[in-house]
C-alpha positions as CSV (number, residue, x, y, z in Angstrom):
1,M,0.1,-0.2,-0.1
2,K,0.9,4.1,-0.5
3,L,0.3,7.0,1.0
4,V,-0.1,9.9,-1.4
5,T,0.3,13.2,0.5
6,A,-0.3,16.4,-1.2
7,V,0.0,20.1,-0.1
8,V,-2.0,22.5,-2.3
9,K,-3.1,26.1,-2.3
10,P,-6.7,26.2,-0.3
11,H,-8.7,27.5,-3.1
12,K,-7.6,24.6,-5.0
13,L,-9.2,22.1,-2.6
14,D,-12.4,21.6,-4.0
15,D,-10.8,21.1,-7.6
16,V,-8.4,18.1,-6.1
17,K,-11.5,16.9,-4.1
18,E,-13.7,16.3,-7.4
19,A,-10.6,15.1,-9.6
20,L,-10.2,12.4,-7.0
21,R,-14.0,11.6,-6.5
22,A,-14.3,11.4,-10.4
23,Y,-11.1,9.1,-10.4
24,G,-12.9,6.8,-7.8
25,I,-11.2,7.4,-4.4
26,K,-13.5,6.5,-2.1
27,G,-12.0,8.4,1.2
28,M,-9.2,10.7,1.8
29,T,-8.0,12.5,5.0
30,I,-7.9,16.6,4.7
31,S,-6.4,19.0,6.9
32,E,-5.2,22.7,7.3
33,A,-1.7,23.2,7.2
34,S,0.8,26.2,6.9
35,G,4.2,26.5,5.8
36,F,6.5,28.0,3.2
37,G,8.7,26.8,0.3
38,R,10.7,28.7,-2.2
39,Q,8.6,31.8,-1.7
40,G,9.6,32.1,2.1
41,G,6.3,33.5,2.8
42,K,4.9,36.6,1.3
43,T,4.6,40.4,2.1
44,E,1.4,41.9,2.7
45,V,0.1,45.6,3.5
46,Y,-2.5,46.1,6.1
47,R,-3.9,49.7,7.0
48,G,-1.2,51.3,5.3
49,T,1.5,49.0,7.3
50,E,3.7,46.4,5.2
51,Y,4.5,43.4,7.1
52,T,5.7,39.8,6.4
53,V,4.0,36.4,6.6
54,D,6.5,33.9,7.1
55,V,4.2,31.3,6.7
56,V,1.2,30.8,4.1
57,P,-2.0,28.6,4.6
58,K,-2.1,25.6,2.7
59,A,-4.6,22.4,2.6
60,R,-3.1,18.8,3.1
61,V,-4.6,16.0,1.4
62,E,-3.9,12.1,2.4
63,V,-5.2,9.1,0.2
64,L,-4.3,5.7,1.1
65,C,-4.4,3.5,-1.9
66,E,-3.3,0.3,-3.4
67,F,0.6,0.1,-4.7
68,E,-0.3,0.3,-8.5
69,D,-2.5,3.4,-8.1
70,A,-0.4,5.9,-6.4
71,P,1.6,7.6,-9.3
72,D,-2.0,8.3,-11.1
73,I,-3.5,9.6,-8.0
74,A,-0.5,12.1,-7.8
75,A,-0.8,12.8,-11.1
76,V,-4.7,13.7,-10.7
77,I,-3.8,15.8,-7.9
78,A,-0.8,17.6,-9.6
79,S,-3.1,18.0,-12.2
80,A,-6.0,19.5,-10.6
81,A,-4.0,21.7,-8.4
82,R,-1.9,23.5,-10.6
83,T,-2.3,26.9,-11.4
84,G,1.4,27.7,-12.8
85,R,2.3,30.1,-10.2
86,I,4.9,29.9,-7.1
87,G,3.4,28.3,-4.4
88,D,0.9,25.2,-6.2
89,G,2.6,22.8,-3.4
90,K,3.9,19.2,-3.4
91,V,2.9,15.5,-3.9
92,W,5.0,12.8,-2.2
93,I,4.1,9.2,-2.2
94,T,5.3,6.9,0.9
95,E,5.1,3.1,1.6
96,V,2.5,2.1,4.3
97,D,3.5,-1.3,6.2
98,S,0.1,-2.1,7.4
99,V,-3.6,-0.7,7.8
100,L,-5.9,-1.4,10.5
101,R,-9.6,-0.7,10.1
102,I,-10.6,0.2,13.7
103,R,-14.4,-0.9,13.3
104,T,-13.9,-4.1,11.7
105,G,-10.7,-5.3,12.2
106,E,-10.2,-5.9,8.7
107,M,-6.1,-5.5,7.9
108,N,-4.1,-4.3,5.1
109,D,-6.0,-4.1,1.4
110,S,-9.4,-5.0,2.9
111,A,-9.2,-2.2,5.4
112,L,-8.8,0.1,2.5
Protein backbone atom coordinates (compact mmCIF):
# COMPACT_ATOMS: atom_id res chain seq x y z
CA MET A 1 0.00 0.00 0.00
CA LYS A 2 0.99 3.61 -0.49
CA LEU A 3 0.08 6.94 1.07
CA VAL A 4 -0.19 9.83 -1.39
CA THR A 5 0.18 13.14 0.43
CA ALA A 6 -0.27 16.54 -1.16
CA VAL A 7 0.04 20.09 0.12
CA VAL A 8 -1.94 22.45 -2.10
CA LYS A 9 -3.33 25.98 -2.16
CA PRO A 10 -6.59 26.15 -0.19
CA HIS A 11 -8.57 27.62 -3.07
CA LYS A 12 -7.67 24.56 -5.20
CA LEU A 13 -8.95 22.06 -2.62
CA ASP A 14 -12.43 21.70 -4.17
CA ASP A 15 -10.87 21.03 -7.59
CA VAL A 16 -8.61 18.37 -6.07
CA LYS A 17 -11.52 16.70 -4.24
CA GLU A 18 -13.67 16.62 -7.37
CA ALA A 19 -10.83 15.21 -9.48
CA LEU A 20 -10.13 12.48 -6.92
CA ARG A 21 -13.82 11.54 -6.72
CA ALA A 22 -13.97 11.40 -10.53
CA TYR A 23 -10.96 9.08 -10.46
CA GLY A 24 -12.85 6.80 -8.07
CA ILE A 25 -11.26 7.54 -4.71
CA LYS A 26 -13.59 6.45 -1.90
CA GLY A 27 -11.90 8.30 0.96
CA MET A 28 -9.32 10.94 1.79
CA THR A 29 -8.11 12.90 4.77
CA ILE A 30 -7.97 16.70 4.54
CA SER A 31 -6.38 18.99 7.09
CA GLU A 32 -5.33 22.60 7.32
CA ALA A 33 -1.62 23.25 7.11
CA SER A 34 0.70 26.20 6.87
CA GLY A 35 4.25 26.61 5.72
CA PHE A 36 6.48 28.03 3.07
CA GLY A 37 8.71 26.86 0.26
CA ARG A 38 10.91 28.76 -2.12
CA GLN A 39 8.75 31.87 -1.84
CA GLY A 40 9.67 32.16 1.87
CA GLY A 41 6.31 33.65 2.80
CA LYS A 42 4.85 36.86 1.44
CA THR A 43 4.63 40.56 2.18
CA GLU A 44 1.24 42.17 2.71
CA VAL A 45 0.00 45.67 3.50
CA TYR A 46 -2.65 46.16 6.20
CA ARG A 47 -3.93 49.67 6.95
CA GLY A 48 -0.86 51.20 5.39
CA THR A 49 1.62 49.07 7.33
CA GLU A 50 3.67 46.49 5.48
CA TYR A 51 4.35 43.21 7.23
CA THR A 52 5.74 39.79 6.30
CA VAL A 53 3.79 36.58 6.67
CA ASP A 54 6.42 33.86 7.07
CA VAL A 55 3.99 30.98 6.61
CA VAL A 56 1.14 30.74 4.14
CA PRO A 57 -2.07 28.70 4.53
CA LYS A 58 -2.21 25.37 2.71
CA ALA A 59 -4.44 22.31 2.59
CA ARG A 60 -3.02 18.83 3.15
CA VAL A 61 -4.71 15.94 1.33
CA GLU A 62 -3.87 12.32 2.13
CA VAL A 63 -5.08 9.29 0.17
CA LEU A 64 -4.33 5.72 1.19
CA CYS A 65 -4.31 3.47 -1.87
CA GLU A 66 -3.06 0.30 -3.46
CA PHE A 67 0.53 0.23 -4.70
CA GLU A 68 -0.25 0.46 -8.42
CA ASP A 69 -2.71 3.39 -8.09
CA ALA A 70 -0.31 5.80 -6.34
CA PRO A 71 1.37 7.38 -9.41
CA ASP A 72 -2.01 7.99 -11.09
CA ILE A 73 -3.49 9.52 -7.94
CA ALA A 74 -0.45 11.80 -7.57
CA ALA A 75 -0.87 12.89 -11.20
CA VAL A 76 -4.60 13.58 -10.69
CA ILE A 77 -3.83 15.75 -7.66
CA ALA A 78 -1.01 17.63 -9.40
CA SER A 79 -3.16 18.33 -12.45
CA ALA A 80 -6.11 19.59 -10.39
CA ALA A 81 -3.96 21.74 -8.08
CA ARG A 82 -1.73 23.35 -10.72
CA THR A 83 -2.08 27.10 -11.26
CA GLY A 84 1.36 27.62 -12.79
CA ARG A 85 2.34 30.09 -10.10
CA ILE A 86 4.76 29.79 -7.20
CA GLY A 87 3.34 28.03 -4.15
CA ASP A 88 1.25 25.42 -5.99
CA GLY A 89 2.49 22.81 -3.52
CA LYS A 90 3.97 19.32 -3.51
CA VAL A 91 2.82 15.71 -3.84
CA TRP A 92 4.75 12.77 -2.43
CA ILE A 93 4.24 9.04 -2.11
CA THR A 94 5.30 6.94 0.89
CA GLU A 95 5.20 3.22 1.66
CA VAL A 96 2.65 1.96 4.19
CA ASP A 97 3.51 -1.27 6.02
CA SER A 98 0.06 -2.09 7.33
CA VAL A 99 -3.41 -0.63 7.88
CA LEU A 100 -6.05 -1.60 10.43
CA ARG A 101 -9.71 -0.61 10.11
CA ILE A 102 -10.62 0.12 13.74
CA ARG A 103 -14.34 -0.67 13.47
CA THR A 104 -14.03 -4.13 11.90
CA GLY A 105 -10.45 -5.19 12.60
CA GLU A 106 -9.80 -5.69 8.88
CA MET A 107 -6.16 -5.50 7.90
CA ASN A 108 -4.24 -4.10 4.92
CA ASP A 109 -5.96 -4.23 1.48
CA SER A 110 -9.35 -5.17 2.93
CA ALA A 111 -9.07 -2.16 5.28
CA LEU A 112 -8.92 0.25 2.34
